[in-house]
N, C-alpha and C positions, 0 to 999 in steps of 0.2 A: 854629339855622338862621338866617339872616339874611334870607331872604324871594328871595333870587338863586337862581335856576334851577339844582340840582344836577348830580353828577354819580351816576348808579346804578351801584353797585357790587356784583356778583354774588360770592359766594364758598360754599363746600360747607358749611363752620363757622364762625363767629365768636362770639366769639374761641378760638382753639385754641392748646394751648403749644406744641405741635410746629410751630404756621406763626406765629411771634412775629415772622417778616420780613412779613407782611402787618398786624399791629397796627402795627410800625413805620412801614411806609408810609403808612396813613393817618392817624397823628399826624403824619408829616411833612406830609403834602398839607393837613391841616386846618389846621397851622401856616403855612402857606404864602398859606391865605385860602381855598382852593378849599372849595364845601359839597357834601357827599356825604351820601345815602343808601344804606344798606347792605341787601341781600334778603342771606338763606342758603338753602340747600337743605335743612338740618336742622341740629336744635338744638343747644346746644354739649352736647360730652359729656365735659367735661373734671370732674373733682370739685372743682378748683380753677384758678385765670384767674392771667394776669400781671397782677402790678396795677396796671401800666399801661394795662389796658383800661380802667379807671375813666374816664381822662380824653376818653375819644373823646366828640365831642360828636356825630355823626352819628346819627340814626334807624337802629334794628337792629331787624328783622322777617323773620320766617319767609318767603318767599317761596309764596304762596297759588295755586295753579292755576286757569285760567281756563276760560272754557267755548267751545266750538269753535261750537256755534251762536249766541250771540250776536255771538262775533267775525265770523261770515259776515254776519249781519243787520247789523253796523257799518260791516264794509270790505270786500266780497265778492270784490273780485282782490288785494288783498294776504293775504287768508287765504287763498286759493287758489295763491298762490303761497307761502306760508309752506309750507302743506299739503303741496305737492309737494317744498319743501327737505327737509321734517321727512323723507318720506319715503326719498329719498334718504339722510339720515343714519342714520335708525333704523328705516325696516325696519318692523318689525311693532309694536316701539314708538314709532312714529309718534304717535299720539295722546297718550300720556303726554308725548313732547316737547312736541306742538304746545300742549299746557294749559298746560304750565311756559313756555312761550316766552309765551301769549295773558297771563298773568299778570303778567310781568316786563314786556311792553309796556304790559298796564293802569297799572302803578306807574309806568313811564316818562311817561306822558304825563298819571298825575296831579298828579305832580311837576313836570311840565313839563323832564324831567332833559333837558341838552344832549349826554349823551355818556353809553353805558352799557360798564362796564369789567368785564370777566369775569377773574375770579381762576382758572388753569389752563385749560389750551386741548382740552380733552376735553370733558366734558358740559357744565360751564357756559360755555364758551365758545360750544357749538354750538346753547344755549339763546341766548346772547345774540346772535348770528346769526340765529336765525328770528325773536326779537322786533324785531331793526331793523328786519325787512322790516317789519313790523306798527306799528311805532312809527314807521316814517319817521325814523330817529335814526342817527347815525356808533354805532360800539361800536369796543373794543377790547380786549385780551387781553392778560393776563401770564400768560408759560408759564413753568415751574416743571421739573420732571428725570422722575419717574413718567408724568406725563401727557403728556409729550411722545415718551418713548420705549414706551410701550405702548399707544399710540393709532394705529389703523390710520392709514397714511399717505393714503390717498384722504380720512378726513375731518380732519385737518391740512391737508391742500392746502387744500380747503372754507373751513375757518375763516381759512386766515393770508391766503389770496386776497382774502374778502370783507374784514376787517378794514381799519378806516384806518390800523392799526399795531398790531404785536405786540410788547410788550416779554418779555424774559427776562436770566433773572440770568446767563451766563455766556456769552464768547466763543463756547467749545465748543457751548453751544446755539445760539445765534443761526445757526453756520455751518451745523448741522445742518438749521435748519427754513429758511434761506435755499435750502439745495441743494434739498428738498422742493417747494418754492412759491419759484422763482426769479422775480425782479423784488419780491415781494412786498415789504411797508413792515416788516422784522424790524429790532429796535433792539436794543440789550445795555444794560440799567440795571443796576447792583451794586445788592443790597438793603441800604439806607442803615440805620444805626442810631448809638446814641451809646457810642462808646468809651470815654466818662468814666464810665461804669455799671463799666466793669472796670479802673480803675485801677491801674496793678501798682505803686504804692506804699501799695496799703489796708493789705496785711499781709504780714510778712516769709515767705518760704517757710519751713514747721515744718523743727526740725531733728529729727533720726533717720533713717529710713528713706527714702528720696524715695520721692513720692505721683507714680505715673504715672494721668491722668485723663481718661476719655471719657464723653462725654456723646449721647445720638440714641437714638431708638426700637429697640427691641431685635427687628429686621430685618434679614435676611441679607444684605441690602445694607451692610450698615455695616460687616460685616467683625470683629464681636464675638469671632466664634470664634475668627478668626486672633489677635487680640490675647491671649486666653488661652492658646492654642499657645506664643505667643512668651514669655509669662509664664513657663510652664512651661518652655522651655528658658533664660531667664535665670536662674531659682533651679538650675537643673542646675549652670550655671555659678558658681553661687556668688554672685551678684548679690542683695544686700538692697533690696527696692523693696517699695510697699504697692500696690494695685490698686482705683480705684474707678469703677464703670460706674454711671452714672446712667441711667434711661431704662425703659420700659416695651414689652411688643410680646409678637407670637407666638412669639418665639425664646426668651424667658425661662426656659421648663422646659427646654431642652436645653442653654440656657449655664448652668445649675445643674446639670445633670447632668455636664458637661465639669469644671466647677472640680473637682465631689466625685471624678469619676474621679481627676484628678490629684492630688489632695490639695493644693487651692490653697486650703481654703479659709481658711487663717490670709492669704492675700497679698493674695486678690479677694474684692472685696463688690460685690455688686449691690445697688443702693440704694433702686432703684425710680422711681417718679416725684417729681420735686421743685419744688417752686415755685422759680420763676426767683431770688428772693430768698437761697434756700440754695446755687444754683449759685456765686454770686459768688464767696463766700467760699472754696468748694472751690479755683476757677480762683486765687486768691489764695495758694491752700497748696502748690500741684500744684507740681512740676518739670517736667513734661512733659505735654501732651495728646497723644492717639495717636485717630487713628480710621480705621482700613484698609479704606477702603470697596472695593465691587466693584459691577460689571455683574451682575447677575440675571441668569438663564436668558430671563427676559421682557422683557430690554434695561431692566429700571428702573435707574435711578442715581441718583446724587445731582447736584446743581449744584454752587456755593459753600456748603456747609453752613455757617449762621449760628454754629454753634456754635466752627466753626474760629476765622472772626473774632472771636467774641468772645474766645476762647485767644488770639490773636494780640493782643488789645488789652489783656488782662490781664498781657502781657509773656511769655507761654509760648511758649518754642520747639516746632515741632509736627512732629511724624512720620505722615503718612500717605500714601497711594496716591495715583499718578499717573492718577486715574481721572478723567473730567470734566472737571470747572470746577475742580476741587479746585487745580491745579497755577498757575491765576493768581492764588492767594494763598500759596499755601505754594509758594516760591521755594527750588528745592534749594540747599543749602547757603548759602541767605541768608536766608530767614526760615523754616527747616526742613528736613527729611529728608523725600525722597523715597522709596518704597520701591513694587516691584510687588505688584498684590492677589495676595491668598492665598499671599504667600510669607511664612511665619512666623520664618523663620531672617534673613530679611532686616531684619524688623521689628524682631527682638531686636536685633541687632547696632546696628541705628540709635538704638533706646532706650538701648544701654548704651552709644554713643556718647556723648549727649547727657548721661548720669550721670559720664563717665568727664572730659569738659573742661566744668565750670561755667563758664568765663569766654567761651567758644565761645558755650557755650550763649545765656546770658545775652545777649551780641550779636545772635544770632538773634532772641532775644525782644524786643530795642529794635527791630532793624529791622522785625520783624514787626509791630510798634505803629505805628512811623513809616509803615510800607504802608495798614495799615489808617486812620489817620486820613489819608492822604493821596487814598486809591481807594474806601475803603468806610463812611466816613461820612458820616452822611446829611447833612449840610452841603454834600457834594461830592455825594453819588450823587441826592437828591430834586430838584434842580432841572433835569437833564436829564428827566426822567418828569414833572415838574410842569408844562415846557414842551410836550412831546407833548400831553398830558391837554386842557391849555387852547387850545393850537393846534386839535385835532381837536373840539372842543366845538363842538356845532351851535350857531347865533346867529342872531341876527333880519335884518332887513333892512341891507345896506351899500350904500355908493354907491359904491366903483369894487372892482372884480376885480383882482388881480394874477397873471398868468397866468408862468408859470416852469419851466422843464425841470425843475431839482430846489430844492429847499428842504428847510433851509440847507446851504450848501456852503461850505467855509475859502475855496475859491481865489474866491467869490464875494461876500464879504463886504461890497461893495458894495452888494450887494441888502440884503443883513439892514440895513445901517445906514441904507438909503434908506426900509425900511418901517417901523423904528424911528422914522425922524426925521418922518415922514408920520401913523405914530399916537399920537406926542408931541403932536403940533399939532391932534389931533381929529378925524384923518379917518376916516369907518368904513369899512375895507377887509375884503377877505377873498383869500387866498392861495391860489392851485393849483397844485400842482405836479404835475407831467406824470410825474415819478419822483421815489421816495423822496430823501431828502437824507444827510446823512452824521451818521454819532453823535457825531464828535469836536467837530462845529459846534455840537450842540445848546444846551452851556451857556451860547452868546449869546444863545438866543432865551428863556434861562429864563423872565423877566419879561415877555415879549410877550404883550401882548393880542389882536391881531389872529388869529381863527379859519386855522386852516392845511386845507386837501383836501389827501389825496394821490392822485391816481385810481387805479383798480385796475391790478393790475400785467399786463402783457402778454408773450406771448413772442416773439422774435424773429424778424424780418422776412426777412432775410438768408437767402439760402438756401431760403425756402421759397416754395411756390405760396401764390398768397395763398388762394385757396378753402379749402386746409388750415390758415390761418392763421386767418382768418374763423370756421370752424368751432370752432377752439382757444379764442377769443377774443370773437366778438362776444356770446356769453350774458351776457357782464359787463355790458353795454351796452343789453340786450334792453328792460329797464324802461325809464329814460330816452328809448330813440327810442320807446318805446309810448304815452310821455305828451306825447313830441313832436308825434308825429302826430296826437294828438289834439286839442294844443293849438296848434301852430303848422304845419299841415301841408303848406303851398306852401313857406314858409321853409326848410325841413327838407329836401324833395324840390329844391328850387333847389340847396340849398349839398350834398348830395350829387351831385348833376346836374355841379356845378361840381367837386367834389373828381375826380371821374372823366373830366372834362376835362383837368383838370390833371395827372392821371397821363399821360395820354396828349400832351400837350401838350409837358410838360418830360420828356422821356424822359432814360432814364441814357447813360453815356458809350457802353453798347453795344446802345444804341437800346429796351431793354428800359422799360416801363411802370414810373412810381416808384410803386411801391406803398407807400409811406409817407405818402400824400395820403389815402391811405381811411383809415389807422390815426390820425393828425391831425382826418380828420372826426369818427370815433366819440369822440376823446375832447374833441372842440369838443362834441358833442350830450352828455355828459355834463354839461361844465359849466355850457351853456345851461340844463338842465333845472333841476340844482342853483339859478341863479340867478332862473329864471322862479317857482321855487317860492318862495324867499324872498323877491323884490321887493326894487324899490327899488333895484336896480344901475341906476346912470347913466352907468357908463364902465368900459372895459376896456382893459386896459395891459397889455403884454406884451414881457418881458425877453429880447433876441438878436433880432435881425429874421429867424431863419430859422424853425428849427421852431414854437417859441413862439409866435412871429409868426403865422406861417400859422395855427395853431390858434386863436387870438385872434381873427384875420379872418372864421374861418368861424363863432365864437361869435358874432360882431359881426351877421352876416349872419342868424344862427338867430333872435336875439333883438333886432335891431333895435338893441342899445345900441351907441352910437358906441365906438371905439377909436382908442390910440395905440400907438408903440412905444418899447422905448429900441434903439439900436444900438451895440453895443462894441468889435470889435476885429475878430476872424477872421471874424465873421459879415458884415462891411462888403467885407471884402477877398479873399475867396476865393468866385468865382464861382461852384462847383458847388453851395454850398449855397442860392442863391437863382439859379438858371438859367433863361437866356431873359430875358424881362421880368417876372418874377416878383418884383422889389424895387421896379421902376418901379411894379406894379398897387399894390401895399403901400402904398408911400408916396400913389398918388393917392388910394387909398382911406381914409388917417387921416388922425384931425383934426391928428396936430400928431407931430413926430419929435424924441426926443431922443438927441444925442450926448454923450461924455465928454470929448470934444477938438477945440479949433478944428481942429486937423489935420484930425481925422475929419467935422467940417463941410464945408471946404474941398474935402476928397474926394470926397463927395457932392452939393456944388452944382458940381463940374466935372463928375460923372457924369451928373447927371439934371437940368441946369441950373435955370430956375425953378421947375420942381414943389420941386426940394430949398430953395430959396434960401427960398421963401415956408413949407415946413414944420419944416426944421432948425433945432434950437435949440441950442446947447453950455449944458450945465448938469454941472459938475464932481461927481464923486462926492464927496457930504458927509462926512465924519471926525469922530468924538467923539474930541478931540484929548486930553479929560482920562482917555481909558484910558492916554494914551502920556505921561507924565511926562517932564521932563527929568531926563536921564540924570544919575548923580554923576559926577564930575570922573575920570575913569579913573586906575588906577594909574599911575605913572612908570617903567612898568620894561622901557622898551624894545620890548615884545611888539607888534605890529602882529594884531589880533583882527579878520579879515574876516568880513561875514555878509552870507548871502543869502537870500533865501525867494522861494520858486514851486516849482511845478508842475515835473518834471523833462522839458519837453519843451524843442523845438531853437532856439524864439525866445527861450527866455530868456538864453540864450549862455552858461551856466555850463562848457561844455568851453572856451570862450575864456578863462573867470575862471580855470579850473583850470591852464590854461596860464600864466597870466599869474603864479600863484602859484610855482610851479615857476621861473618865469625871476627872482622875486623870492628866493627860497632860494638860487639859485644863484650871486646877487649877495650871498646874506651877511646877508640880511635874518631877522630874527626872526619867523617870521609862520605864524598857523593859520587855517584858513576852515572857517566851517560853513557848509552849505548846506542849510535847512530847506525840508523841503517834500514832498508826496506823489509816490509813485512814479508814473513814465510811459516814453512808448515812447523814452526816454532814459536810463532809469536805467541798463542794463548796460551801454551805452557807458561814460557816465560813469565806475561803477565799475570797469570796464576800465581807462580811461585815468590815474585817481587810483593803480591799481595797475601800468603801465606806468611812468608817471613816478616812482614810490615814494615815493609823498605818503601814504601811508597814516596815516601816524603825524600830517601835518599838515592833511590836508583833510579833513572828515567830512560823509554825507551824512546826516541826521538826519529822522525821521518829521516830519510835519506839527503843528504846535500850534495851539490856539485863541488868539484875540486876545489874551486874561486872560493868557497865559501868552510867547505873543509878547512883550509889553511887558518882561518880566525878560529875555527874550534881546537886545533891543535893548540893553537896560542892560549889558551884557556885552561889547559889539561895542565895536573902536573906529573901525570903517569900515564902511560899507553900500556895496554893489557890486551893481549889475542889468546887465551888458551885453547889452541886448535887439539882437536882429537882426531884419530882415525878410527873409521866407523865399521861396524861387522863385515859391510860390504865391499870394502876397501877406499870409502870415498875419504878423500883427502884434501890440502890446498897444497898450494907450490907454495911460492914466496908470497904470500898478500901485499898487492901494492900498498893497501895500506903502511902496512908494516914501514916500508921504505920512506912514505910520506911523513910518519911520525918521526923516524930517525933525523929526515932532514930537518926537521923543525930543532931538533935538539933532546926531542922529549925521550926520558930512560924507558925501555922496554921491557916487559914483564911478558 
């Protein structure tokens, strides 16, 4: 420990052989400079542990339950809230849950923890949620497999909604959790590990009978009985093989009986629990790795099993089932073969196919190793998680609070760049995001020091009565509102009255009150409470002059802290985003206003006269040009490679670009075009236009990329094109960041 306030990690047992992903994660976090304290619910039960466990620097201790009576004497109101939450979560088990949460809260306060981080979304996450109330600290969750699919949905939703963020190890899990609690901050971070520990070159495959290897706890969900049935089918066909199954668990006796009944003792060996050091050479000597997972009757299933990743890192082709997150690693026909669960005949066919074609199998193994390095190595997987843990850690006083709609977002990299520049100049900041950001953009903020608070998720206001919406959502803001009533009663009530008045003053097109102002008032109350509790904030800044700035202005009213805002493009020109005189009122209340182009500045001065002339300043978005090196001299092959980047929205003019490509093709020009960006309202029509013009081989719509990957994409292009347009409703771009990025690489711009 270096004396800094740590992150308090709660796990069931640590270390545990079957949970090496937690060990790998802790080592990665410590390597990145994070200070950790680890608390366990139970003592370790393995007879031996992973050798890397000795490298953990964190203090590890078993959680000691606390006293409910003592908690009441220290913090009666927080204890009452925690006790009510415990009763809702555990019923008759509330006293035991409460004592565990009090013990964890005591440790959080004693260590000055910045964040509580619970592994598994069932009992540990519930303890963390209750402890967070008592310690007045944020908490986060790492959700895995069984804990996701066997925990009651009501409890999952409560934990998800309260957490600063929830990370899980597969896209499949993330989609499932997001469906349970829409709007909750759910992110996917793959488990990172060191693929070099499983070098494909460490040992040649043994000669003789090829080896089928399987590793995993002997539980029903692993499907080892299906593997034994497949081995019986292989022997019946006359296929020569050996099969070794490493693991222990409740299915051991049944599996031994199956092997004996089918007379497979000579072919199949159950090796029991082995230390990690003995598994590595087994993988090096195997011909195929097999793990035919299934979904249990109670819903239990695997995520992306670490042993599959380890086998892929060893250069092994993998035969598995298309269950849960397994297909995210085992790409059918690419890194292995996938079959349906419980289909022993298909599993036998897949294994026989691996044996029959060593060359194709070796290619699968090589592609698997490349995929693991690209997506699952700790160097790639750890930074986004580190960024989230750092960003959501509770910090001390700040000078400036940034209020944004969502953070981070690829399409708003200019905000990320701005924050990184300001923190690099030593400005103490804190970010409040009204909505979660995008997973793909998190790598960019991996080293960001500025803390990030993501507000509680809210249900949609559209087509919902305000009274019903308040019943569904206001409980998440009850504590901040109660504290503000005690600390700033007049300011809070005046701001609430203003929000109600605005709801009626700025009615929608159909004459109905604009309910959104009530939502924005509640969000402002949450932020104001956090800033008052932290102390020290001297200024507020909102990005985009509609919703986020409305929230910022409400925070300013409640706290008395002055504010400013940045106006960008659509938010300036679309009148319905700031109806009536709302933008005039914001300009009048703000200390200053920033916009990103002189054209925007002239427009605002033209619209609002002296008020804007005295308030508005043009400040261009900063760009770290070191990320976009001048591209190498392109190959002189006569081909024109056009690149464009942006969301699939009408104002980007992508339809015009596609038609231009068609004209150039008709003129005999060798041309290709790649449009990189996230899907939007224009995606379907752009795809239809490409198909209608027969440009499927020449024009591609590709998914969005983080800035680090975009640099390589710019290097492959010969021209950057972005034919932006002004829409009938006034929407337009400012100076798109991608133009500046392309120019930094030396690309010619059209």
